[in-house]
C-alpha positions in Angstrom: 38.7 214.8 171.1 39.7 212.3 173.8 38.5 213.1 177.4 40.9 212.2 180.2 39.3 210.9 183.4 40.3 212.7 186.6 41.5 209.6 188.4 44.2 209.1 185.9 45.8 212.5 186.3 47.9 211.6 189.3 49.2 208.6 187.5 50.1 210.7 184.4 51.8 213.3 186.5 54.0 210.8 188.3 55.0 209.2 184.9 55.6 212.7 183.4 58.0 213.6 186.3 60.0 210.4 185.7 60.2 211.1 182.0 61.2 214.7 182.3 63.8 213.6 184.8 65.2 211.4 182.1 64.4 208.3 184.2 63.2 206.3 181.3 64.0 203.0 182.9 61.8 204.2 185.8 58.9 204.7 183.4 59.3 201.2 182.2 59.4 199.7 185.7 55.9 201.0 186.5 53.3 198.3 187.1 51.7 197.7 183.6 48.2 197.7 185.2 48.9 201.2 186.5 49.4 202.5 183.0 45.8 202.0 182.2 44.6 203.4 178.9 45.6 207.0 179.4 47.1 207.9 176.0 49.4 210.4 177.6 50.9 207.7 179.9 51.2 205.3 176.9 52.9 207.9 174.8 55.5 208.5 177.5 55.9 204.8 177.8 56.4 204.5 174.0 58.9 207.3 174.0 60.8 205.9 177.0 61.2 202.6 175.1 62.5 204.6 172.1 65.0 206.5 174.2 66.4 203.2 175.6 66.5 201.6 172.1 63.7 199.2 172.6 62.1 199.7 169.2 59.8 196.7 169.1 58.4 197.4 172.6 57.8 201.0 171.5 56.0 199.8 168.4 53.8 197.5 170.6 52.7 200.6 172.6 52.0 202.6 169.4 49.8 199.8 168.2 47.8 200.1 171.4 47.6 203.9 171.0 46.3 203.5 167.5 43.2 201.7 169.0 42.6 204.5 171.5 43.2 207.7 169.6 41.3 207.3 166.4 42.2 210.7 165.1 45.9 209.7 165.2 45.4 206.1 164.2 47.2 206.5 160.9 50.2 208.2 162.6 50.6 205.6 165.3 50.2 202.6 163.0 52.8 204.1 160.7 55.2 204.6 163.6 54.6 201.0 164.7 55.0 199.6 161.2 58.3 201.5 160.6 59.7 200.2 163.9 58.7 196.7 163.3 60.3 196.9 159.8 63.5 198.3 161.4 63.9 195.3 163.8 62.5 192.7 161.4 59.4 191.8 163.5 57.8 190.2 160.4 55.0 188.4 162.2 53.8 191.6 163.9 54.1 193.4 160.6 51.8 190.8 159.0 49.2 191.4 161.8 49.1 195.2 161.6 50.0 195.6 157.9 46.5 195.7 156.5 45.4 198.3 159.1 48.4 200.4 158.5 48.0 200.3 154.7 44.3 201.3 154.8 45.0 204.1 157.3 47.9 205.5 155.2 46.6 205.2 151.6 49.0 207.8 150.2 52.3 206.5 151.6 53.5 204.4 148.7 56.9 203.4 150.1 55.4 202.3 153.5 52.7 200.3 151.7 55.2 198.6 149.4 57.5 197.7 152.4 54.6 196.2 154.3 53.2 194.3 151.3 56.6 192.7 150.7 56.7 191.4 154.3 53.1 190.2 154.2 53.9 188.3 151.0 56.9 186.7 152.6 54.7 185.7 155.6 52.3 184.1 153.2 49.4 186.5 154.1 48.5 186.1 150.4 44.8 186.8 150.8 45.5 190.1 152.6 48.0 191.0 149.9 45.6 190.4 147.1 42.9 192.5 148.8 45.3 195.4 149.2 46.9 195.4 145.7 44.7 198.4 144.8 46.7 200.5 147.3 50.0 200.0 145.4 51.5 202.6 143.0 51.2 201.4 139.3 53.7 204.2 138.4 56.5 202.6 140.4 58.3 199.9 138.4 59.2 197.9 141.5 55.6 197.8 142.6 54.4 196.8 139.2 56.9 194.0 139.2 55.7 192.9 142.6 52.1 192.7 141.5 52.9 190.8 138.3 55.1 188.3 140.2 52.5 187.9 142.9 50.0 186.5 140.4 52.7 184.5 138.5 53.8 182.8 141.7 50.3 181.9 142.8 49.3 180.7 139.3 45.8 181.8 140.4 45.4 184.5 137.8 48.5 184.5 135.6 46.7 186.5 132.9 45.9 189.3 135.3 49.5 189.5 136.4 50.7 189.6 132.9 48.2 192.3 132.0 49.4 194.3 135.0 52.9 194.1 133.8 52.0 195.2 130.3 50.1 198.1 131.6 52.9 199.0 134.0 55.3 199.2 131.0 52.9 201.6 129.4 53.0 203.7 132.5 56.8 203.5 132.8 57.9 203.2 129.1 61.6 204.0 129.9 62.0 201.4 132.6 64.4 198.7 131.3 63.8 196.4 134.3 60.1 196.1 133.6 60.7 195.3 130.0 63.1 192.5 131.0 60.5 191.2 133.4 58.0 191.0 130.6 60.5 188.9 128.7 60.9 186.7 131.8 57.2 186.3 132.5 56.4 185.8 128.9 58.0 182.3 129.2 55.7 181.4 132.1 52.6 182.4 130.1 53.9 181.1 126.7 53.6 184.4 124.9 55.6 183.3 121.9 55.6 186.5 119.9 57.3 188.2 122.8 59.7 185.3 123.4 60.7 185.2 119.8 61.3 189.0 119.8 63.5 188.6 122.8 65.6 185.9 121.2 65.9 187.8 118.0 67.3 190.8 120.0 69.8 188.5 121.7 71.1 187.3 118.3 72.9 190.7 118.1 74.7 190.6 121.6 76.6 193.8 121.0 73.5 195.9 120.3 72.4 198.4 123.0 69.1 196.6 123.6 70.9 193.2 124.1 73.4 194.7 126.4 70.7 196.3 128.5 68.8 193.0 128.8 72.0 191.1 129.5 73.1 193.3 132.4 69.6 193.4 134.1 68.5 189.8 133.6 68.5 187.4 136.6 70.7 184.4 136.4 68.0 181.7 136.2 66.3 183.5 133.3 69.6 183.4 131.3 69.5 179.5 131.4 66.2 179.3 129.6 67.7 180.6 126.4 71.4 180.4 126.7 73.5 177.2 126.2 77.0 178.8 126.4 78.9 178.4 129.7 81.1 181.3 129.0 78.1 183.6 128.6 76.4 182.1 131.7 79.5 182.9 133.8 79.2 186.6 133.1 77.7 188.8 135.8 73.9 189.0 136.1 71.5 191.1 138.1 71.5 188.3 140.6 75.3 188.4 141.0 75.4 192.2 141.3 72.8 192.2 144.1 74.8 189.6 145.9 78.0 191.5 145.5 76.3 194.7 146.7 75.2 192.9 149.9 78.7 191.7 150.5 80.2 195.2 150.0 77.6 196.7 152.5 78.4 194.1 155.1 80.6 195.5 157.8 81.9 192.2 159.1 84.9 190.2 158.3 84.7 186.6 157.1 87.2 184.3 158.9 86.9 180.6 158.0 86.8 178.3 161.0 89.0 175.2 161.4 87.7 171.8 160.1 87.0 169.1 162.6 89.7 166.5 163.2 89.3 163.2 161.4 88.5 161.5 164.7 85.3 163.4 165.0 82.0 163.2 163.0 82.0 165.6 160.1 79.3 168.3 160.5 77.4 169.0 157.4 74.9 171.8 157.1 72.3 172.1 154.3 70.9 175.5 153.6 67.5 175.9 151.9 63.9 177.1 151.9 62.7 173.9 150.2 62.6 171.7 153.3 58.9 171.1 152.8 58.7 171.5 149.0 57.3 168.2 147.9 59.2 168.1 144.6 62.6 168.9 146.1 62.2 166.6 149.1 60.8 163.8 146.8 64.3 163.5 145.3 66.4 164.4 148.4 64.6 163.3 151.5 65.8 159.6 151.4 69.4 160.7 150.9 69.1 162.8 154.1 67.6 159.8 155.9 70.4 157.5 154.7 73.3 159.6 155.8 75.6 157.7 158.1 74.9 159.1 161.6 78.0 157.5 163.0 80.3 159.5 160.7 78.2 162.6 159.9 76.2 165.1 161.9 73.6 166.6 159.6 71.8 170.0 160.2 69.1 171.5 158.0 69.2 175.3 158.2 65.6 175.9 157.2 64.0 179.1 156.0 61.0 177.4 154.5 57.8 179.4 154.5 55.2 178.4 157.2 52.7 176.9 154.7 55.4 174.5 153.2 56.7 173.7 156.6 53.5 171.9 157.4 54.7 169.0 155.2 57.5 168.5 157.8 54.9 167.1 160.2 54.9 163.9 158.0 58.7 163.5 158.2 60.3 160.8 160.3 61.4 162.0 163.8 65.1 161.7 163.0 64.7 164.1 160.0 62.7 166.7 161.9 65.4 166.6 164.6 67.9 167.9 162.1 66.0 171.2 161.5 67.3 174.5 162.8 64.8 177.2 161.8 66.5 180.4 160.5 63.6 182.0 158.6 63.1 184.8 161.1 66.8 185.4 161.6 68.8 188.0 159.7 71.6 186.7 157.5 74.1 187.6 160.2 71.9 185.7 162.8 71.8 182.6 160.5 75.6 182.8 160.1 75.9 182.8 163.9 73.6 179.8 164.1 76.0 178.0 161.7 78.9 179.0 163.8 77.2 177.7 166.9 76.5 174.4 165.2 80.3 174.2 164.3 79.5 173.3 160.7 82.4 171.9 158.8 80.9 171.9 155.3 78.0 174.2 154.5 76.0 173.2 151.4 73.6 175.6 149.7 70.7 173.9 147.9 69.3 177.0 146.2 71.8 178.8 144.1 70.5 181.7 142.0 66.8 180.7 142.4 63.8 182.4 144.0 64.2 183.4 147.7 67.9 182.3 147.9 69.9 183.5 150.8 73.3 183.3 149.3 74.7 186.1 151.4 74.8 183.6 154.2 77.2 181.6 152.2 79.4 184.7 151.8 79.6 185.5 155.5 79.4 182.2 157.3 82.6 180.9 158.8 82.2 177.3 157.7 85.7 175.9 156.7 84.3 174.5 153.4 81.3 175.5 151.3 79.5 173.8 148.4 76.5 174.1 146.2 74.3 171.3 145.2 71.0 170.4 143.4 69.2 173.7 143.3 71.0 175.6 140.5 72.6 173.9 137.5 75.6 176.2 137.0 78.2 178.4 138.5 76.9 180.7 141.3 78.6 183.9 140.3 78.9 186.4 143.2 79.1 183.8 145.9 82.3 182.7 147.5 81.6 179.0 147.3 84.4 176.4 147.1 82.8 173.5 145.2 79.8 172.8 143.0 78.7 169.1 143.3 77.9 167.7 139.9 78.9 164.7 137.7 81.2 164.1 134.8 78.5 164.3 132.2 76.9 167.6 133.1 80.3 169.2 133.9 83.0 167.7 131.7 86.6 169.0 131.8 85.6 171.7 129.3 83.4 173.2 131.9 86.2 173.9 134.4 87.3 177.3 133.0 83.7 178.6 133.3 83.2 177.9 137.0 84.4 180.1 139.8 83.9 177.1 142.1 85.9 173.8 141.8 84.0 170.9 140.4 83.3 168.0 142.8 82.0 165.4 140.4 80.0 162.4 141.6 80.9 159.2 139.8 77.6 158.2 138.3 74.8 160.8 138.4 74.5 164.1 140.1 70.7 163.9 140.8 69.5 162.1 143.9 66.1 160.4 143.8 63.7 158.3 145.8 64.0 154.5 145.6 62.0 152.9 142.8 58.6 151.6 144.0 56.9 150.0 141.0 53.2 149.3 141.0 52.2 152.0 143.5 50.0 154.0 141.2 46.4 153.2 140.2 46.3 151.3 136.9 45.0 153.5 134.1 44.1 153.4 130.5 44.6 155.9 127.8 40.9 156.8 127.7 41.1 157.8 131.4 43.3 160.7 130.4 41.7 161.7 127.1 44.4 160.0 125.0 43.6 158.3 121.7 44.1 154.6 121.1 46.1 153.5 118.1 48.0 156.8 117.7 51.5 157.9 118.7 51.5 159.9 121.9 54.5 162.1 122.5 54.7 163.7 125.9 56.3 166.6 127.8 55.6 167.4 131.4 58.5 169.9 131.8 57.7 173.4 133.1 56.2 175.5 130.3 58.8 178.2 130.9 61.3 175.8 129.3 59.4 175.6 126.0 61.6 177.8 123.9 60.8 178.7 120.2 63.6 176.2 119.3 61.8 173.5 121.2 58.4 174.4 119.9 59.6 174.4 116.3 61.3 171.0 116.7 58.2 169.5 118.2 56.1 170.8 115.4 58.5 169.4 112.9 58.3 166.0 114.5 54.5 166.1 114.6 54.2 167.1 111.0 56.5 164.2 110.1 54.3 161.8 112.2 50.8 162.9 111.2 49.0 160.4 113.4 50.7 161.7 116.5 49.5 163.8 119.4 51.4 165.7 122.1 50.4 165.2 125.7 51.6 168.3 127.6 51.4 169.9 131.0 50.9 173.5 131.9 50.3 175.1 135.2 47.4 177.4 134.2 44.9 178.0 131.5 46.3 181.2 130.2 49.6 179.5 129.3 47.6 176.6 127.7 45.7 179.0 125.5 48.8 180.8 124.4 50.6 177.5 123.7 47.7 176.2 121.6 47.8 179.4 119.6 51.6 178.9 119.0 51.1 175.4 117.8 48.3 176.5 115.6 50.6 179.1 114.0 53.0 176.3 113.2 50.3 174.2 111.5 49.4 171.9 114.4 45.6 171.7 115.0 44.1 172.0 118.4 42.9 168.4 118.5 46.5 167.2 118.4 47.5 168.9 121.6 46.2 167.3 124.8 46.7 169.2 128.0 47.3 166.9 131.0 45.0 167.2 134.0 46.5 167.5 137.5 46.5 164.5 139.7 46.4 164.5 143.5 48.9 161.8 144.1 52.5 161.5 142.7 52.2 157.7 142.3 49.2 158.2 140.0 51.2 160.7 137.9 54.0 158.2 137.5 51.6 155.4 136.7 50.1 157.4 133.8 53.4 158.3 132.2 53.8 154.9 130.6 50.6 155.4 128.6 52.7 157.7 126.3 55.0 156.3 123.6 57.9 158.7 123.9 58.9 161.9 125.8 60.3 164.9 124.0 62.8 167.0 126.1 62.9 170.8 126.2 66.0 172.6 124.9 68.3 174.0 126.1 66.9 173.7 129.6 66.2 170.0 130.0 63.8 168.3 132.3 65.6 167.5 135.5 63.3 165.9 138.1 60.7 165.7 135.3 63.0 163.5 133.2 63.7 161.4 136.2 59.9 161.0 136.6 59.6 159.9 133.0 62.3 157.3 133.5 60.7 156.1 136.7 57.4 155.7 134.8 59.1 153.6 132.1 58.9 156.3 129.4 62.1 156.9 127.3 63.1 160.5 126.7 64.7 161.9 123.5 67.1 164.8 124.2 70.3 166.4 122.9 73.8 166.5 124.4 73.9 170.2 125.2 76.8 172.5 126.0 76.0 173.4 129.7 75.1 171.7 133.0 71.4 172.4 132.6 71.3 171.1 129.0 73.1 167.9 129.8 71.1 166.7 132.8 68.7 164.5 130.8 71.7 162.9 129.0 73.2 162.2 132.5 70.0 160.6 133.6 69.7 158.5 130.5 73.2 157.2 131.0 72.3 156.2 134.5 69.5 154.1 133.1 71.5 152.5 130.2 69.7 154.2 127.3 72.0 157.1 126.6 71.6 156.5 122.8 68.5 158.7 123.2 70.8 161.7 123.8 71.9 162.9 120.4 74.2 165.7 119.2 72.1 167.9 116.9 68.6 169.2 116.5 68.3 167.3 113.2 69.2 164.1 115.0 66.7 164.9 117.7 63.9 165.1 115.2 65.1 162.1 113.2 65.4 159.9 116.3 61.9 160.8 117.5 60.4 160.2 114.1 62.1 156.9 113.5 61.1 155.6 117.0 57.5 156.6 116.3 57.6 154.5 113.1 59.4 151.5 114.7 57.3 150.1 117.5 59.6 147.1 117.9 62.7 149.2 118.6 60.7 151.4 121.0 59.4 148.4 122.8 63.0 147.1 123.1 64.2 150.4 124.7 61.3 150.4 127.1 62.0 146.8 128.1 65.7 147.6 128.6 64.7 150.6 130.7 62.4 148.5 133.0 65.2 145.9 133.4 67.8 148.5 134.5 65.6 150.6 136.7 66.0 148.4 139.8 69.8 148.7 139.6 70.1 152.2 138.3 72.1 154.6 140.6 69.4 157.1 139.8 67.0 155.3 142.1 69.5 154.3 144.7 69.4 156.9 147.5 71.6 154.8 149.8 74.4 154.7 147.1 73.9 158.4 146.5 74.3 159.2 150.2 77.5 157.2 150.3 78.9 159.0 147.2 78.0 162.4 148.7 79.6 161.5 152.0 82.8 160.5 150.2 82.7 163.8 148.4 82.5 165.6 151.8 85.4 163.5 153.2 87.6 164.4 150.2 86.8 168.1 150.6 87.5 167.8 154.4 90.8 166.0 153.7 92.1 168.9 151.6 91.0 171.4 154.3 92.8 169.5 157.0 96.0 169.5 155.0 95.7 173.2 154.6 95.2 172.9 150.8 93.0 175.2 148.8 89.9 173.7 147.1 90.6 171.9 143.9 88.7 169.7 141.4 87.6 166.4 142.9 86.4 163.3 141.1 84.7 161.0 143.6 85.5 157.3 142.9 82.6 155.0 142.5 81.8 152.5 145.2 81.9 148.8 144.3 78.6 147.4 143.1 
C-alpha cells in the first residue's frame, strides 16, 4: 500500500478540483515540478491528457506511474504500451516493451504486438530473450519466431524446429505449412522442397490451390518460370489490396514539372545502407546529372544498416529524407512536399516493402526498378524498368505495368576496379590443384531440386570435379551435403566457401574456379555480376521470365552470351564440354577480361544517363497528357 505524504494533499486537492471541473487544460498547465510523485496527481494528469487526445503524453505519465505503484505496474505498463502502439511511438515501445511483457505474461496479443515493434527497431537481443513469452499455439507467433531466427541466420536450425513444432500444435493451419515450404528453401531441406514441387505439379488439386493462394510473391519465383502464373494474385498482392481498400483517402496525381525545370526523382527503399544493394546502385546515384535532375532518397532503412551511410559522400547523404518513423500517409505527404515527379520503388514484393506508399502518393508518374524481378501485382505502378532480354515483347501481356526497357542491361553496377583484392591461391581456400572447380555463390534458397539434379549430373560426368559453394549457415550446409550424397556425390567433392571480410577479396578469389553454374529458374543477379567482375564465366539457361533471364542479360553485356543455352540438356552438355576443353574455356575467359572494361554492366555513368533518358521519356508522355505506354530507351552513342 502506498502512503501519501501530508504536504502533497493540498496539491492533489487543487488538481482534483480542476479535473472534476473538466478543466483538463488547466491540469496540464500546472508547473511540472508541482506535480511531484503523488500517484493521485499523476493519474489525474494522465487522464487529462487522454481527455484532450494526447495519447503519447498520457502514456509517458503511465510509465512514470508504473515505477511508483508497484502493485499496479502491470496495468500501467500495459496502458502505456497500448497508447504508444496506437500513435506509433516505436522508439518508446522498444524501451518499455521488455518490462511490459514481463509484467503481463499472459497477454498474448499485447506481447506479440510489442515483440513485432521491438524487432522492427532492431532490439534483437531483447526479442530473443523474450521469445519464451510468446504463444506457440498461435500460428502468427510461431511464424514470427521461425522468421526471427531465419533472418538472423544465427540459429536457423532452431527456427526451423520451432516452425515444425508449431505445425504440430496447429495442424490445420495452411499458412504455417506454406511457411515451412518457404523456409525449407533457406535451410536446404530437399525432401520437403521436393514434396512441395510434386504437389504443384497438379495445380488444380486442393492442396496446390491452397498453397498458391497463400504463398508470398517472392516465394513463387523460386519455383515458377511461367509469367502468366506469376501474374496471378498472391498473398502479397492481397495484403496490398486490403490496405488500399481500408485507406480512406483519395489518390489524385499531381502535375508533372514543366520541361524548363529540373525533373524531381524520388527513390523509395529500406536498402539505403544495405551493402549489396548499394554496391550496385550507389555510383549510379552519384552520377545523376544534378543540373537536370533533383534526386531524393525516401529512406526507411533500419538504424543498424543506416550506420553505413556515414561513409557515403556528402552529396549522397544530402539526398536522404528519413521516413522510417512516418506512417505511409506521412511518407506520402513527404513525397508531396518534395514535389516528386517520378517516384521509383526499389523493393517490389520483397521483405519490408512499403508498396502502399506507391498506391497513395500523388507523384504524377511511378515506376519500379531493381528490387523485384517481375510485375508488382496489387500496386498501381506505371512502369517497370527492365531491358529487352529480361522482358521481351512476349512479356508485355503479363505485366500490369508498362515496360520501360533500357537499351543494354537492366542491372546497374559499380565501375570495374581490377587488381583490388589480395592475390590468392587455390590452397588458400581449400581448393584442389589440378581438378575442375565448378562454383556457385548464389543464395541457397535458389537451389531447386532441378538445379541440384543438373549439378549432380554434371559432376558425375566430370568425375575429377568439385563444387565450390556458398551457404549462409551450417544447418543449410549440412542439409545440402546430405542432398548431394543422396544423388551420389561424396562429401569431399563439395567445398563450402568461407566468408571474407572484404568484397574485393571475394572478387579476387572467384577467378580461382574454372566455371560457375547458375541456379534455375531463379538466376544469380548481383551474384552473376560478381562472377563476371571476377573473370569467371557463368553457364545458364535462357529462361521464360524476368528472374530466369537476368544472367543471360548480363552475359550479353559482357559479350559471352553463348553461355546462355535453351534447355537443361544443353546446360549440362555445355558445362561438361567446357570442363574437358581448357583451351576453349581459356579463350572465353580471355574474351571476358578484354570486354570487361567497356561492358555497360560496369559503366555506372552510362547507366545513369540511360536511366535519366527513361525518366525524361516518361515525363514527356505525362506532359502531353498521355497514359503510360511501353518505352524502349535508345542507346547512347559509344
